[in-house]
A tleap script that builds the chain and sets N, CA, C and O, in Angstrom:
source leaprc.protein.ff14SB
mol = sequence {
  NMET ARG ARG LYS ILE LYS THR ALA VAL LEU
  GLY THR PHE ILE ALA GLY ALA LEU MET THR
  PRO ALA LEU GLY LEU ALA ASP ASN TRP HIE
  TRP SER LYS GLU HIE ASN ARG TRP ASP ARG
  ARG ALA GLU LEU ARG SER ASP TYR ARG ASP
  LEU GLU ARG ALA ARG GLN GLN LEU GLU TYR
  ASP ARG ARG HIE HIE ALA SER ARG ARG LYS
  LEU ALA GLU ASP GLU ALA ARG ILE ARG ASP
  ILE GLU ARG GLU ILE ASN ALA ASP ARG ARG
  ALA ARG CARG
}
set mol.1.N position { 141.635 58.369 402.483 }
set mol.1.CA position { 140.971 57.262 401.828 }
set mol.1.C position { 139.971 57.771 400.798 }
set mol.1.O position { 139.851 57.211 399.708 }
set mol.2.N position { 139.261 58.825 401.147 }
set mol.2.CA position { 138.258 59.381 400.255 }
set mol.2.C position { 138.901 59.921 398.978 }
set mol.2.O position { 138.324 59.812 397.896 }
set mol.3.N position { 140.073 60.494 399.103 }
set mol.3.CA position { 140.790 61.040 397.950 }
set mol.3.C position { 141.223 59.910 397.002 }
set mol.3.O position { 141.180 60.074 395.783 }
set mol.4.N position { 141.633 58.785 397.552 }
set mol.4.CA position { 142.032 57.648 396.717 }
set mol.4.C position { 140.853 57.117 395.914 }
set mol.4.O position { 141.008 56.756 394.747 }
set mol.5.N position { 139.697 57.067 396.519 }
set mol.5.CA position { 138.500 56.586 395.823 }
set mol.5.C position { 138.143 57.541 394.691 }
set mol.5.O position { 137.840 57.105 393.580 }
set mol.6.N position { 138.178 58.848 394.971 }
set mol.6.CA position { 137.880 59.835 393.938 }
set mol.6.C position { 138.870 59.730 392.786 }
set mol.6.O position { 138.484 59.809 391.620 }
set mol.7.N position { 140.131 59.554 393.109 }
set mol.7.CA position { 141.155 59.428 392.079 }
set mol.7.C position { 140.939 58.179 391.239 }
set mol.7.O position { 141.081 58.214 390.017 }
set mol.8.N position { 140.596 57.075 391.895 }
set mol.8.CA position { 140.362 55.828 391.165 }
set mol.8.C position { 139.146 55.944 390.244 }
set mol.8.O position { 139.182 55.484 389.103 }
set mol.9.N position { 138.076 56.557 390.740 }
set mol.9.CA position { 136.864 56.720 389.930 }
set mol.9.C position { 137.137 57.636 388.745 }
set mol.9.O position { 136.733 57.333 387.622 }
set mol.10.N position { 137.810 58.742 388.980 }
set mol.10.CA position { 138.134 59.676 387.908 }
set mol.10.C position { 139.076 59.038 386.890 }
set mol.10.O position { 138.910 59.235 385.686 }
set mol.11.N position { 140.037 58.297 387.350 }
set mol.11.CA position { 140.965 57.610 386.448 }
set mol.11.C position { 140.257 56.580 385.581 }
set mol.11.O position { 140.546 56.460 384.391 }
set mol.12.N position { 139.335 55.842 386.174 }
set mol.12.CA position { 138.557 54.863 385.419 }
set mol.12.C position { 137.705 55.550 384.366 }
set mol.12.O position { 137.610 55.078 383.233 }
set mol.13.N position { 137.091 56.656 384.735 }
set mol.13.CA position { 136.263 57.407 383.796 }
set mol.13.C position { 137.093 57.921 382.621 }
set mol.13.O position { 136.681 57.793 381.468 }
set mol.14.N position { 138.242 58.494 382.901 }
set mol.14.CA position { 139.107 59.032 381.843 }
set mol.14.C position { 139.616 57.912 380.942 }
set mol.14.O position { 139.636 58.061 379.720 }
set mol.15.N position { 140.024 56.803 381.528 }
set mol.15.CA position { 140.508 55.669 380.730 }
set mol.15.C position { 139.399 55.138 379.817 }
set mol.15.O position { 139.649 54.826 378.653 }
set mol.16.N position { 138.206 55.038 380.331 }
set mol.16.CA position { 137.074 54.584 379.516 }
set mol.16.C position { 136.760 55.546 378.392 }
set mol.16.O position { 136.457 55.130 377.274 }
set mol.17.N position { 136.832 56.838 378.691 }
set mol.17.CA position { 136.562 57.844 377.661 }
set mol.17.C position { 137.622 57.810 376.561 }
set mol.17.O position { 137.311 58.038 375.392 }
set mol.18.N position { 138.852 57.531 376.925 }
set mol.18.CA position { 139.918 57.473 375.932 }
set mol.18.C position { 139.873 56.192 375.105 }
set mol.18.O position { 140.300 56.194 373.951 }
set mol.19.N position { 139.369 55.109 375.670 }
set mol.19.CA position { 139.333 53.840 374.950 }
set mol.19.C position { 138.124 53.707 374.027 }
set mol.19.O position { 138.165 52.933 373.071 }
set mol.20.N position { 137.060 54.439 374.293 }
set mol.20.CA position { 135.844 54.318 373.494 }
set mol.20.C position { 136.082 54.583 372.009 }
set mol.20.O position { 135.640 53.774 371.193 }
set mol.21.N position { 136.754 55.669 371.606 }
set mol.21.CA position { 136.983 55.876 370.173 }
set mol.21.C position { 137.880 54.799 369.557 }
set mol.21.O position { 137.712 54.451 368.388 }
set mol.22.N position { 138.813 54.279 370.320 }
set mol.22.CA position { 139.721 53.257 369.791 }
set mol.22.C position { 138.967 51.969 369.476 }
set mol.22.O position { 139.324 51.270 368.528 }
set mol.23.N position { 137.953 51.647 370.234 }
set mol.23.CA position { 137.173 50.443 369.973 }
set mol.23.C position { 136.381 50.565 368.680 }
set mol.23.O position { 136.212 49.579 367.963 }
set mol.24.N position { 135.895 51.765 368.374 }
set mol.24.CA position { 135.126 51.978 367.155 }
set mol.24.C position { 135.969 51.894 365.904 }
set mol.24.O position { 135.451 51.495 364.861 }
set mol.25.N position { 137.224 52.245 365.952 }
set mol.25.CA position { 138.081 52.227 364.768 }
set mol.25.C position { 138.307 50.811 364.250 }
set mol.25.O position { 138.383 50.600 363.040 }
set mol.26.N position { 138.411 49.864 365.132 }
set mol.26.CA position { 138.689 48.495 364.715 }
set mol.26.C position { 137.545 47.939 363.873 }
set mol.26.O position { 137.772 47.099 363.002 }
set mol.27.N position { 136.343 48.388 364.118 }
set mol.27.CA position { 135.198 47.860 363.405 }
set mol.27.C position { 134.982 48.538 362.052 }
set mol.27.O position { 134.390 47.934 361.158 }
set mol.28.N position { 135.441 49.758 361.883 }
set mol.28.CA position { 135.142 50.508 360.674 }
set mol.28.C position { 136.161 50.309 359.564 }
set mol.28.O position { 135.842 50.561 358.402 }
set mol.29.N position { 137.347 49.876 359.867 }
set mol.29.CA position { 138.401 49.756 358.873 }
set mol.29.C position { 138.831 48.303 358.739 }
set mol.29.O position { 138.871 47.573 359.728 }
set mol.30.N position { 139.149 47.886 357.535 }
set mol.30.CA position { 139.681 46.546 357.335 }
set mol.30.C position { 140.650 46.569 356.156 }
set mol.30.O position { 140.562 47.431 355.282 }
set mol.31.N position { 141.549 45.636 356.144 }
set mol.31.CA position { 142.560 45.553 355.101 }
set mol.31.C position { 141.978 44.835 353.897 }
set mol.31.O position { 141.464 43.723 354.016 }
set mol.32.N position { 142.059 45.467 352.749 }
set mol.32.CA position { 141.563 44.872 351.523 }
set mol.32.C position { 142.730 44.254 350.770 }
set mol.32.O position { 143.580 44.973 350.245 }
set mol.33.N position { 142.777 42.934 350.714 }
set mol.33.CA position { 143.848 42.262 349.972 }
set mol.33.C position { 143.711 42.535 348.483 }
set mol.33.O position { 144.701 42.606 347.755 }
set mol.34.N position { 142.472 42.685 348.045 }
set mol.34.CA position { 142.200 42.945 346.639 }
set mol.34.C position { 142.837 44.250 346.171 }
set mol.34.O position { 143.462 44.299 345.112 }
set mol.35.N position { 142.676 45.289 346.954 }
set mol.35.CA position { 143.145 46.613 346.562 }
set mol.35.C position { 144.442 47.031 347.248 }
set mol.35.O position { 144.974 48.109 346.981 }
set mol.36.N position { 144.944 46.179 348.124 }
set mol.36.CA position { 146.179 46.461 348.854 }
set mol.36.C position { 146.121 47.786 349.609 }
set mol.36.O position { 147.056 48.586 349.559 }
set mol.37.N position { 145.021 48.003 350.299 }
set mol.37.CA position { 144.866 49.231 351.073 }
set mol.37.C position { 143.796 49.018 352.139 }
set mol.37.O position { 143.129 47.984 352.170 }
set mol.38.N position { 143.644 50.013 353.007 }
set mol.38.CA position { 142.619 49.969 354.032 }
set mol.38.C position { 141.330 50.510 353.449 }
set mol.38.O position { 141.342 51.534 352.766 }
set mol.39.N position { 140.212 49.835 353.707 }
set mol.39.CA position { 138.897 50.280 353.242 }
set mol.39.C position { 138.014 50.587 354.438 }
set mol.39.O position { 138.165 50.016 355.518 }
set mol.40.N position { 137.105 51.489 354.214 }
set mol.40.CA position { 136.166 51.865 355.268 }
set mol.40.C position { 134.846 51.134 355.032 }
set mol.40.O position { 134.241 51.258 353.967 }
set mol.41.N position { 134.401 50.366 356.039 }
set mol.41.CA position { 133.176 49.588 355.915 }
set mol.41.C position { 131.964 50.302 356.502 }
set mol.41.O position { 130.829 49.961 356.170 }
set mol.42.N position { 132.186 51.277 357.360 }
set mol.42.CA position { 131.081 51.882 358.102 }
set mol.42.C position { 130.076 52.563 357.179 }
set mol.42.O position { 128.877 52.530 357.456 }
set mol.43.N position { 130.529 53.177 356.098 }
set mol.43.CA position { 129.615 53.884 355.213 }
set mol.43.C position { 128.615 52.931 354.569 }
set mol.43.O position { 127.425 53.238 354.495 }
set mol.44.N position { 129.080 51.798 354.111 }
set mol.44.CA position { 128.192 50.835 353.476 }
set mol.44.C position { 127.204 50.259 354.487 }
set mol.44.O position { 126.027 50.083 354.172 }
set mol.45.N position { 127.673 49.965 355.696 }
set mol.45.CA position { 126.759 49.474 356.737 }
set mol.45.C position { 125.713 50.522 357.076 }
set mol.45.O position { 124.548 50.197 357.309 }
set mol.46.N position { 126.132 51.772 357.103 }
set mol.46.CA position { 125.195 52.857 357.381 }
set mol.46.C position { 124.136 52.942 356.290 }
set mol.46.O position { 122.959 53.164 356.574 }
set mol.47.N position { 124.559 52.765 355.040 }
set mol.47.CA position { 123.602 52.782 353.934 }
set mol.47.C position { 122.598 51.646 354.074 }
set mol.47.O position { 121.407 51.843 353.833 }
set mol.48.N position { 123.057 50.467 354.458 }
set mol.48.CA position { 122.144 49.339 354.636 }
set mol.48.C position { 121.172 49.589 355.786 }
set mol.48.O position { 120.003 49.213 355.698 }
set mol.49.N position { 121.638 50.217 356.859 }
set mol.49.CA position { 120.730 50.558 357.968 }
set mol.49.C position { 119.689 51.569 357.506 }
set mol.49.O position { 118.510 51.448 357.839 }
set mol.50.N position { 120.129 52.577 356.732 }
set mol.50.CA position { 119.189 53.561 356.202 }
set mol.50.C position { 118.157 52.903 355.297 }
set mol.50.O position { 116.974 53.243 355.343 }
set mol.51.N position { 118.606 51.965 354.479 }
set mol.51.CA position { 117.695 51.254 353.584 }
set mol.51.C position { 116.659 50.472 354.388 }
set mol.51.O position { 115.472 50.493 354.064 }
set mol.52.N position { 117.104 49.792 355.420 }
set mol.52.CA position { 116.170 49.020 356.254 }
set mol.52.C position { 115.158 49.943 356.930 }
set mol.52.O position { 113.971 49.622 356.986 }
set mol.53.N position { 115.614 51.085 357.443 }
set mol.53.CA position { 114.689 52.034 358.073 }
set mol.53.C position { 113.686 52.572 357.064 }
set mol.53.O position { 112.503 52.707 357.373 }
set mol.54.N position { 114.157 52.882 355.851 }
set mol.54.CA position { 113.251 53.395 354.824 }
set mol.54.C position { 112.207 52.350 354.447 }
set mol.54.O position { 111.040 52.685 354.246 }
set mol.55.N position { 112.610 51.105 354.352 }
set mol.55.CA position { 111.642 50.037 354.050 }
set mol.55.C position { 110.624 49.880 355.177 }
set mol.55.O position { 109.437 49.670 354.926 }
set mol.56.N position { 111.099 49.984 356.427 }
set mol.56.CA position { 110.179 49.890 357.563 }
set mol.56.C position { 109.190 51.058 357.548 }
set mol.56.O position { 108.007 50.881 357.841 }
set mol.57.N position { 109.678 52.239 357.208 }
set mol.57.CA position { 108.795 53.410 357.139 }
set mol.57.C position { 107.741 53.231 356.049 }
set mol.57.O position { 106.577 53.578 356.245 }
set mol.58.N position { 108.147 52.692 354.907 }
set mol.58.CA position { 107.194 52.434 353.826 }
set mol.58.C position { 106.126 51.445 354.282 }
set mol.58.O position { 104.940 51.665 354.036 }
set mol.59.N position { 106.522 50.370 354.934 }
set mol.59.CA position { 105.558 49.387 355.420 }
set mol.59.C position { 104.619 50.002 356.458 }
set mol.59.O position { 103.417 49.738 356.457 }
set mol.60.N position { 105.185 50.824 357.343 }
set mol.60.CA position { 104.359 51.500 358.349 }
set mol.60.C position { 103.323 52.388 357.665 }
set mol.60.O position { 102.145 52.376 358.025 }
set mol.61.N position { 103.775 53.157 356.675 }
set mol.61.CA position { 102.856 54.047 355.980 }
set mol.61.C position { 101.789 53.259 355.221 }
set mol.61.O position { 100.634 53.682 355.169 }
set mol.62.N position { 102.156 52.131 354.640 }
set mol.62.CA position { 101.162 51.300 353.949 }
set mol.62.C position { 100.122 50.758 354.931 }
set mol.62.O position { 98.924 50.770 354.647 }
set mol.63.N position { 100.587 50.283 356.085 }
set mol.63.CA position { 99.656 49.740 357.082 }
set mol.63.C position { 98.693 50.803 357.608 }
set mol.63.O position { 97.551 50.507 357.959 }
set mol.64.N position { 99.178 52.046 357.655 }
set mol.64.CA position { 98.362 53.126 358.208 }
set mol.64.C position { 97.696 53.972 357.116 }
set mol.64.O position { 97.255 55.093 357.369 }
set mol.65.N position { 97.631 53.430 355.922 }
set mol.65.CA position { 96.907 54.049 354.806 }
set mol.65.C position { 97.338 55.493 354.553 }
set mol.65.O position { 96.514 56.407 354.508 }
set mol.66.N position { 98.639 55.673 354.390 }
set mol.66.CA position { 99.168 57.008 354.090 }
set mol.66.C position { 98.777 57.410 352.668 }
set mol.66.O position { 98.346 56.576 351.872 }
set mol.67.N position { 98.929 58.673 352.370 }
set mol.67.CA position { 98.565 59.170 351.040 }
set mol.67.C position { 99.499 58.594 349.976 }
set mol.67.O position { 100.598 58.124 350.270 }
set mol.68.N position { 99.022 58.648 348.730 }
set mol.68.CA position { 99.852 58.154 347.626 }
set mol.68.C position { 101.145 58.947 347.508 }
set mol.68.O position { 102.195 58.397 347.174 }
set mol.69.N position { 101.060 60.234 347.784 }
set mol.69.CA position { 102.249 61.092 347.716 }
set mol.69.C position { 103.303 60.648 348.738 }
set mol.69.O position { 104.491 60.592 348.421 }
set mol.70.N position { 102.871 60.338 349.944 }
set mol.70.CA position { 103.795 59.892 350.987 }
set mol.70.C position { 104.416 58.551 350.613 }
set mol.70.O position { 105.613 58.344 350.808 }
set mol.71.N position { 103.602 57.636 350.073 }
set mol.71.CA position { 104.124 56.335 349.651 }
set mol.71.C position { 105.130 56.503 348.514 }
set mol.71.O position { 106.143 55.804 348.472 }
set mol.72.N position { 104.855 57.424 347.596 }
set mol.72.CA position { 105.786 57.680 346.490 }
set mol.72.C position { 107.099 58.257 347.019 }
set mol.72.O position { 108.172 57.914 346.521 }
set mol.73.N position { 107.019 59.128 348.023 }
set mol.73.CA position { 108.242 59.678 348.631 }
set mol.73.C position { 109.063 58.578 349.284 }
set mol.73.O position { 110.286 58.542 349.147 }
set mol.74.N position { 108.386 57.675 349.998 }
set mol.74.CA position { 109.087 56.557 350.645 }
set mol.74.C position { 109.772 55.666 349.610 }
set mol.74.O position { 110.921 55.264 349.790 }
set mol.75.N position { 109.059 55.364 348.529 }
set mol.75.CA position { 109.633 54.524 347.487 }
set mol.75.C position { 110.807 55.206 346.797 }
set mol.75.O position { 111.792 54.552 346.454 }
set mol.76.N position { 110.707 56.518 346.593 }
set mol.76.CA position { 111.809 57.266 345.983 }
set mol.76.C position { 113.031 57.260 346.901 }
set mol.76.O position { 114.164 57.155 346.432 }
set mol.77.N position { 112.802 57.373 348.193 }
set mol.77.CA position { 113.910 57.326 349.157 }
set mol.77.C position { 114.618 55.977 349.098 }
set mol.77.O position { 115.847 55.913 349.137 }
set mol.78.N position { 113.845 54.907 349.004 }
set mol.78.CA position { 114.428 53.559 348.912 }
set mol.78.C position { 115.266 53.436 347.640 }
set mol.78.O position { 116.379 52.911 347.677 }
set mol.79.N position { 114.733 53.919 346.517 }
set mol.79.CA position { 115.490 53.855 345.256 }
set mol.79.C position { 116.783 54.662 345.343 }
set mol.79.O position { 117.818 54.230 344.837 }
set mol.80.N position { 116.728 55.832 345.982 }
set mol.80.CA position { 117.936 56.656 346.137 }
set mol.80.C position { 119.006 55.935 346.947 }
set mol.80.O position { 120.182 55.952 346.585 }
set mol.81.N position { 118.601 55.310 348.029 }
set mol.81.CA position { 119.560 54.593 348.871 }
set mol.81.C position { 120.147 53.402 348.112 }
set mol.81.O position { 121.348 53.141 348.183 }
set mol.82.N position { 119.280 52.677 347.380 }
set mol.82.CA position { 119.778 51.541 346.600 }
set mol.82.C position { 120.777 52.006 345.533 }
set mol.82.O position { 121.790 51.345 345.305 }
set mol.83.N position { 120.496 53.141 344.878 }
set mol.83.CA position { 121.442 53.694 343.897 }
set mol.83.C position { 122.770 54.045 344.553 }
set mol.83.O position { 123.835 53.799 343.986 }
set mol.84.N position { 122.702 54.620 345.749 }
set mol.84.CA position { 123.917 54.990 346.471 }
set mol.84.C position { 124.743 53.757 346.833 }
set mol.84.O position { 125.968 53.769 346.712 }
set mol.85.N position { 124.077 52.702 347.274 }
set mol.85.CA position { 124.769 51.452 347.609 }
set mol.85.C position { 125.442 50.878 346.362 }
set mol.85.O position { 126.599 50.463 346.413 }
set mol.86.N position { 124.718 50.858 345.251 }
set mol.86.CA position { 125.295 50.331 344.009 }
set mol.86.C position { 126.476 51.177 343.534 }
set mol.86.O position { 127.464 50.638 343.036 }
set mol.87.N position { 126.377 52.483 343.683 }
set mol.87.CA position { 127.486 53.356 343.293 }
set mol.87.C position { 128.706 53.103 344.171 }
set mol.87.O position { 129.834 53.098 343.678 }
set mol.88.N position { 128.489 52.893 345.471 }
set mol.88.CA position { 129.591 52.588 346.381 }
set mol.88.C position { 130.250 51.266 346.003 }
set mol.88.O position { 131.475 51.145 346.035 }
set mol.89.N position { 129.443 50.284 345.650 }
set mol.89.CA position { 129.990 48.978 345.250 }
set mol.89.C position { 130.817 49.106 343.982 }
set mol.89.O position { 131.909 48.545 343.893 }
set mol.90.N position { 130.300 49.846 342.991 }
set mol.90.CA position { 131.060 50.031 341.747 }
set mol.90.C position { 132.359 50.785 341.997 }
set mol.90.O position { 133.375 50.491 341.367 }
set mol.91.N position { 132.340 51.736 342.893 }
set mol.91.CA position { 133.538 52.529 343.194 }
set mol.91.C position { 134.599 51.680 343.890 }
set mol.91.O position { 135.792 51.953 343.756 }
set mol.92.N position { 134.182 50.665 344.623 }
set mol.92.CA position { 135.135 49.822 345.348 }
set mol.92.C position { 135.809 48.813 344.446 }
set mol.92.O position { 136.854 48.275 344.811 }
set mol.93.N position { 135.245 48.537 343.276 }
set mol.93.CA position { 135.807 47.532 342.366 }
set mol.93.C position { 136.983 48.058 341.638 }
set mol.93.O position { 137.578 47.344 340.831 }
savepdb mol mol.pdb
quit
């Protein structure tokens, strides 16, 4: 009986480990009718998350009276991410 339980637990663990990557693929790829091909969405979402984090960091630094140099670095980071997002959008057209 103990061996059956171990086998069932191990089998469940292996099945879960094998299914985890498959679940992520469905969210990152989608069919583009416009371009008649598969497009990857994860990169753009990642850029938007990075942009949101950079904006939060800038606000945090402003609230805590960071130096002008640090605020300028935060603002430059935001501009870089926005440029990257715009370049990705232009490349997709």
